[in-house]
C-alpha positions, 0 to 999 in steps of 0.5 A, a space after each residue: 500500500 502506498 500513498 499513491 494507492 491511498 490517493 486513488 482510493 480517495 478519488 474513487 470514494 469521492 466519485 460516488 454520490 454521498 446521497 442515495 434516494 433508496 437508502 434515505 427512503 429506507 431510513 425514513 421507513 426503518 432506520 435499523 434496516 437502513 443501518 444494516 444495509 449501510 454496513 453491508 454496502 460500506 463501499 458506497 460513500 452514502 453509507 457513512 451518512 446513513 450511519 450518521 443519521 442513525 446516530 442522530 436518531 439514536 440520540 433522539 430516542 435515547 433514555 438516560 441511564 442512572 448515574 451517567 453523565 447524561 443525567 447531569 446534561 439533562 439537569 443543566 439543560 432544564 435549568 438553562 430552559 428556565 433562564 431569562 438571561 441573554 446569550 452574551 450574559 450566559 457566556 459572561 457567566 461561563 467565562 468570568 462567573 462563579 462557574 468559571 467553566 473551561 469546557 465551553 462548547 457543551 454548555 453553549 450548545 445546551 443553552 442555545 437548544 434550550 431557547 427553543 425547547 425543554 425536551 432533552 431528547 432534542 438536545 441529545 439529537 443534536 449531540 448525536 448530530 455532532 458526535 455522529 459526524 466525526 464518528 462516521 467520518 473516522 470509520 470511513 476514512 480508514 475504509 478509504 485508506 484500504 483499497 480492497 474489500 475487507 476480508 470478513 475475518 478482519 472485519 473484527 478490527 474495524 468493528 473494534 475500532 468502531 466500538 472502542 468509543 461507540 456512538 452510545 457514548 453521547 451519554 458522556 458527550 464532552 469527553 468522547 466527542 472530543 476524542 473523536 474530534 481529536 482523532 479526526 484531526 490527527 489522522 488526517 495530519 498523520 496520513 496526508 499532512 492536512 494542516 486544517 486537521 490541527 485545527 480540529 485537534 486544538 478544538 477538542 480542548 473546547 469540549 473537554 479541558 483534559 484534551 490539553 494532554 493529547 494535544 501537547 502529546 501531538 505537539 511533542 511528537 511533531 517536534 521530535 519526529 518519527 523516532 520509532 525505536 525510542 518511542 518503543 523503548 518508552 512504551 516498554 518502560 511504561 508497561 512496568 509502571 506500577 504506581 504514581 503518587 497522586 499528590 506529586 502528580 497534582 503538584 507537577 501538573 499545577 505547576 506547568 498548567 495554566 491557572 484556569 486548569 488548576 481547579 480541575 487538576 486538583 479534583 482529578 488528582 484528589 485521593 478521596 476522588 480516586 477512592 470514590 471512583 474505585 468504590 463506585 466501580 466495585 459496587 456497580 460492576 460484575 466480574 466480567 467488567 474487570 476483564 474487558 479493559 484488560 482484554 482490549 489493553 493487551 490486544 492493543 499492546 500486542 498489535 502495537 509490538 507486532 506493528 513495530 516489528 513489521 516496521 523493522 523488517 519492511 519499508 512501510 509508507 511514511 504515513 504508516 510510520 507516522 501512525 505507528 510512531 504517534 501510537 507508540 508515543 501516545 499509548 506510552 503517555 496514556 499508560 502513565 496517566 491511567 493511574 490518575 482517576 479517570 485518566 484511563 480513558 486516554 488509553 481508549 483514545 490511544 487505542 483508536 490509533 493502534 487499531 486503525 494501524 492494525 486494520 490498515 496493516 492487516 489489509 495491506 501487502 505489508 502484513 506478515 505471518 506474525 501479524 496474522 497469528 496475532 490477529 487469530 489469537 486476539 480474535 476470541 478475546 476481542 469478541 469477548 470485549 465486543 460482547 461486553 461493550 454491547 451489554 454496556 450500551 443496550 440499557 440506553 436504547 429507548 424503545 422508540 428506536 424500533 420506530 422511525 423519524 416520522 413517528 418521533 414527531 408525535 411521540 418519543 417513549 421514555 421506556 428503555 428497550 430492554 424493559 419491553 422484554 
């Protein structure tokens, strides 16, 4: 696979229509069937828009899961609906008032939508519109890089990429949307040096302040360049980390970070906060929950090591070296910050790059027997992870997901789909 082949693939995809009357009609009649048809016909460019529309539809029909971030979004949205302040007054309170909010995009979206409706389903429909755009584009960007039709066995890798941060994560809109926006911008810069991709990278901070870390990581990578061997050594060293002192982390981060982030840093590196996070996990999860992240972690690490070995014996295109180098560096950083409460989420962001690399490599002429064997060994474990992910998002599906957009104009059910059975 070469950059030339990638460019040819892009032209082929762009030559097709982004819209298809039949697929749109099917979506209006039955969005679930339209989604299945879009996945089956993924080579058609319009399919990514059907996936996008389905995520909007999911947002409109979603039910809030107790203790999830969505409940807080709904509370804020209802409170915003009752406000009589103007938009500029609201911005002033966000920026200079007692809230001193850093993550400004989500509150702004909530406030604007609240001017027109008090229905939180509309809010999550808008969340789906934003999240779904980047989510669908990220998947199809990888599909466009791979020129040949996906081997059915290897479909698992692109499926894992799609569910690492799945569309149901609009439950936690800020962080997970920021993750897909960061990937959206980064992958375009790593593959084709698209400078406008860096604009999306930086904008991810506006959705969640913590994306300062991935942004700084990318900046360091751009300054250092492709030092794959050194990144690999760094990656291996981070595997042996066993503990970080949170108070020390607090002091270091508070020293180097801008003043506006200090309150958030203090919260996330607080020992009591860490204890509460662990307590919540122990009380709400079954035994399988602890194996899901381990399965994904070691599968990702295995693919990363094998990709590095392939790069040592084969002359890979520069864009693959770019993805490999940044994946090693970013995964190393995420290994370190995973010891901070909620810091483990960055591992999932780094895995987007790892599994995109594995997917591209295994579909290319650069694959090796070692990569094939790694895939076959990892497959049952990744299937186990996939089942866990499916189990986690099913409760947020509203029963109205079985209807269609026309039906939603008259009624949106508050009953979860699982409660019907």
